[in-house]
C-alpha positions in Angstrom: 88.8 125.5 26.1 90.6 124.3 29.3 91.6 127.2 31.5 95.0 126.2 32.8 94.5 128.3 36.0 92.2 125.5 37.1 95.1 123.1 37.6 97.6 122.7 40.4 100.9 120.9 39.5 99.6 117.3 39.9 96.5 118.0 37.8 98.4 119.9 35.1 101.0 117.1 35.0 98.2 114.5 34.5 96.6 116.8 31.8 99.8 116.9 29.8 100.3 113.2 30.2 96.7 112.6 28.9 97.6 114.9 25.9 100.6 112.7 25.1 103.1 115.2 26.3 106.0 114.8 28.7 105.0 115.4 32.4 107.8 118.0 32.9 105.9 120.4 30.6 103.6 121.1 33.6 106.5 122.6 35.6 107.6 124.8 32.6 104.0 126.1 32.0 103.4 126.7 35.7 106.4 128.9 35.9 105.3 130.9 32.9 101.8 131.3 34.2 102.3 132.0 37.8 105.9 133.4 38.1 105.9 135.4 34.9 102.2 136.2 34.8 102.1 135.0 31.2 98.9 134.3 29.3 100.3 134.0 25.8 101.5 130.5 24.7 103.6 132.1 21.9 105.7 133.8 24.6 106.6 130.5 26.3 110.0 130.2 24.5 111.2 126.9 26.1 108.2 125.1 24.6 108.4 123.8 21.0 106.4 125.6 18.3 104.2 122.6 17.7 103.3 122.3 21.4 102.6 126.1 21.6 100.3 125.8 18.6 98.6 122.7 20.1 98.0 124.5 23.4 96.4 127.4 21.7 93.8 125.1 20.2 92.7 123.4 23.4 93.6 125.6 26.3 93.7 129.2 27.6 95.0 131.2 30.6 92.1 133.5 31.6 91.9 135.4 34.9 88.9 137.5 36.1 88.2 140.8 34.5 88.6 144.1 36.4 85.3 145.8 36.9 86.5 148.4 39.4 89.8 149.4 41.0 89.7 151.6 44.1 92.5 153.0 46.1 92.4 153.9 49.8 94.2 156.9 51.3 96.1 154.4 53.5 97.5 152.6 50.4 95.1 149.7 50.4 93.5 148.7 47.1 90.2 146.9 46.3 89.5 145.2 43.1 86.0 144.2 42.0 86.7 141.2 39.7 84.1 140.1 37.1 83.7 136.4 36.5 82.7 134.8 33.2 79.0 134.4 34.3 78.7 138.1 35.2 79.0 137.7 39.0 81.5 139.9 40.7 83.7 139.3 43.8 86.0 141.6 45.8 89.6 141.2 46.6 91.8 143.5 48.8 95.5 144.4 48.6 97.1 145.6 51.8 100.8 146.8 51.5 103.1 147.2 54.5 106.8 148.0 54.6 107.7 144.4 55.1 104.9 142.5 53.3 102.0 142.8 50.9 98.9 140.9 51.8 96.1 139.9 49.4 92.7 139.1 50.9 91.0 136.7 48.5 87.4 135.4 48.2 86.4 131.8 48.0 82.7 132.1 47.2 80.3 134.4 45.4 78.7 135.8 48.5 78.4 133.7 51.7 75.8 131.3 53.0 76.6 131.5 56.7 74.6 134.7 57.4 76.8 136.1 60.2 74.9 139.1 61.5 77.8 141.5 61.7 79.2 140.9 58.2 78.3 142.8 55.1 79.1 139.9 52.8 76.7 137.6 54.6 73.9 140.1 54.3 74.3 140.2 50.6 73.3 136.5 50.3 75.0 133.7 48.3 75.3 132.6 44.7 77.9 129.8 44.2 81.4 128.5 45.0 84.3 130.0 43.1 86.2 127.5 40.9 90.0 127.1 41.3 90.8 129.5 38.4 88.6 132.2 40.0 90.4 131.8 43.3 94.0 131.6 42.2 93.1 134.1 39.4 92.7 136.8 42.0 96.3 136.4 43.0 97.5 136.0 39.4 95.7 139.1 38.3 96.7 141.1 41.3 100.4 140.4 40.7 100.1 141.2 37.0 98.4 144.6 37.8 101.0 145.4 40.5 104.0 144.5 38.3 102.7 146.7 35.5 102.7 149.6 37.9 106.0 148.8 39.7 104.3 148.0 43.0 105.2 145.4 45.6 104.2 141.9 44.7 102.0 139.9 47.0 103.9 138.1 49.7 101.0 136.9 51.9 97.6 135.6 51.1 94.6 135.4 53.5 91.3 133.6 52.8 89.4 136.3 54.5 87.4 137.7 51.6 83.9 136.7 50.6 82.7 133.3 51.5 83.5 130.4 53.9 86.5 128.6 52.4 86.0 125.3 54.2 82.7 124.9 52.3 84.6 125.0 49.0 87.6 122.9 49.7 87.5 121.1 46.3 88.5 124.4 44.7 90.3 126.1 47.6 92.8 123.3 48.1 94.2 123.3 44.5 94.6 127.1 44.8 96.4 126.6 48.1 98.7 124.1 46.5 99.6 126.6 43.8 100.3 129.3 46.3 102.8 127.0 48.0 104.3 125.4 44.9 107.9 126.2 44.2 107.0 126.4 40.5 104.2 128.9 41.2 104.2 131.3 44.1 106.4 129.5 46.6 104.6 130.9 49.7 105.4 129.3 53.0 102.7 127.9 55.3 103.1 131.0 57.5 102.3 133.2 54.5 99.0 131.6 53.6 96.1 131.9 56.2 92.7 130.4 55.9 89.9 132.0 58.1 86.9 129.9 58.9 83.7 130.3 61.0 84.3 126.7 62.2 83.2 124.0 59.8 84.6 121.0 61.7 84.6 118.4 58.9 86.3 120.9 56.7 89.0 121.5 59.4 89.6 117.8 59.5 90.0 117.6 55.7 92.2 120.7 55.7 94.5 119.1 58.3 94.9 116.0 56.1 96.0 117.9 53.0 97.9 121.0 54.1 99.4 122.9 57.1 98.8 126.5 56.2 98.0 129.0 59.0 94.6 129.0 60.5 92.3 131.7 61.8 89.0 131.1 63.6 86.2 133.7 63.5 85.0 133.3 67.0 83.5 136.6 68.1 81.8 135.4 71.3 82.9 133.5 74.4 79.7 131.5 74.9 77.3 129.5 72.7 74.2 131.6 73.3 75.8 134.8 71.9 77.7 133.0 69.2 74.4 131.4 68.0 73.2 134.9 67.3 76.4 136.3 65.7 77.5 133.2 63.8 74.5 130.9 63.1 76.9 128.0 62.1 77.5 127.7 65.9 74.2 126.0 66.2 75.7 123.1 64.3 79.3 123.2 65.6 79.5 124.3 69.2 82.5 126.3 70.5 84.1 123.5 72.4 84.0 121.2 69.3 85.3 123.9 67.0 88.2 124.8 69.4 89.1 121.2 69.7 89.3 120.8 65.9 91.5 124.0 65.8 93.7 122.6 68.5 94.0 119.3 66.6 94.9 121.3 63.5 97.8 123.2 64.9 99.0 120.3 66.9 101.8 120.4 69.5 104.6 122.9 69.3 104.9 126.6 68.6 102.0 127.0 66.1 98.9 128.9 67.2 95.5 129.5 65.8 94.5 133.1 65.4 91.2 133.9 67.1 89.4 136.7 65.3 87.0 138.7 67.5 85.1 141.6 66.1 84.4 144.2 68.8 80.7 145.1 68.9 79.7 147.9 71.3 77.5 146.5 74.2 77.3 143.1 72.6 80.5 141.1 73.1 83.0 143.6 74.6 82.4 143.6 78.4 85.0 142.8 81.1 83.0 139.7 81.9 83.1 138.5 78.4 86.8 139.2 78.1 87.4 137.0 81.2 85.1 134.3 79.8 87.0 134.4 76.5 90.3 134.0 78.4 88.8 130.9 80.1 87.6 129.4 76.9 91.1 129.8 75.3 93.0 128.7 78.3 94.1 125.4 76.9 94.1 126.4 73.2 97.4 127.4 71.6 96.2 130.7 70.3 96.6 134.4 69.8 93.7 136.9 69.7 93.1 139.5 67.0 90.6 142.1 68.1 88.9 143.6 65.1 87.1 147.0 65.5 83.7 146.6 63.8 83.5 148.2 60.4 80.0 149.5 59.7 78.0 148.9 56.6 74.5 150.1 55.5 71.5 149.1 57.6 73.6 147.3 60.3 72.3 147.5 63.9 75.8 147.2 65.4 78.3 149.9 66.5 82.0 149.7 66.9 83.3 149.4 70.5 85.2 152.5 71.7 89.0 152.5 71.6 89.0 152.6 75.4 86.7 149.6 75.6 88.9 147.7 73.1 92.0 148.5 75.1 90.4 147.4 78.3 89.3 144.1 76.7 92.8 143.5 75.3 94.4 144.2 78.7 92.2 141.7 80.5 93.3 139.0 77.9 97.0 140.1 78.3 96.8 139.7 82.1 95.4 136.2 81.5 98.5 135.3 79.5 96.9 135.5 76.0 98.8 137.3 73.2 96.3 139.8 71.9 96.6 142.6 69.3 94.1 145.1 67.9 93.9 144.9 64.2 94.6 148.2 62.4 91.6 149.1 60.3 92.7 149.5 56.6 90.7 150.5 53.6 87.5 151.5 55.3 87.2 154.6 53.1 86.6 152.3 50.1 84.6 149.7 52.0 87.6 147.3 51.9 87.9 146.7 55.7 87.2 143.4 57.4 83.5 142.5 57.1 82.7 145.2 54.5 83.2 143.2 51.2 79.9 142.9 49.3 80.7 142.2 45.6 78.0 142.3 42.9 76.0 139.1 42.2 72.7 137.5 41.9 71.6 136.3 45.4 70.1 132.9 45.3 69.0 133.0 48.9 66.7 136.0 48.6 68.5 137.4 51.7 68.9 140.8 50.2 65.2 141.0 49.5 64.3 140.0 53.0 66.6 142.5 54.6 65.3 145.2 52.3 61.8 144.5 53.5 62.8 144.5 57.1 64.6 147.8 56.8 61.7 149.5 54.9 59.1 148.0 57.2 57.2 146.5 54.2 55.4 143.2 54.2 56.9 140.0 52.9 
């Protein structure tokens, strides 16, 4: 059975054409699926009965299952979504008075092994397919609508995984998010966060113009090699140039994400170095208080240290904000998502041995 959540509009149009149906059926079905949250072909009243019956025999509309649903005291909500193969990924809903943001995952785990991120310490299993990515948004809106809560207005690819390592599935999901017959989100309301996969940035620029965030976290290569091992392949200057090329000339900026680690990357000297690195990059900085997870060696910078770091950047003319921590009481804050899956990298096993002091 073909899951129609796997198709963006061009792919669904071609699928209907291959089935001998009129191409405009794709627009009708997209609206039912993504705007009405419908998974029942019989309810699609503007389709002929014969077409509805035919669809039931060859296709389905199937999102992820809900394995757990946790609510934070601050109004945030975390879903643990179960996939068809038994793996589970996490997705976070963050409501605000003027918006409702959904943080989606793009992979089952993450292969990049960033040392300050809980997801990375859990290991990696596989890429999500398009239906499993867009299915997080589809399912979230269905659950929210059933409870009379605010629908998702913004999507950020800041959940589990490195989205630029899964562009074959991420891009169709992005197209659906922006499609007028699906979610109709503007480019400013969809943000992709990356650790800096330069070839992926180049492909992304060729196919979309959604907002971009870079997980930088260090002002120099030596420290970033330790925090973000991908830096050993794509150096800071190369990554920032690719980001600069992506946003182009004009008013757009790349968001620089910088997790604040006590005594690691939060000194006055490092703030000045960061200002120098970003001097010619159209950017704004988002300082992220570190969110702890089990067995981490890092600590969160103090509020005073974060403020001092921010002020140095401000004086250098760089727009800088401190991200408000949301959902940390349910482990839904930035860097805390872990999911539940079979780790193919054996990273969990190695970390367990290191923590317990056992032999490999």
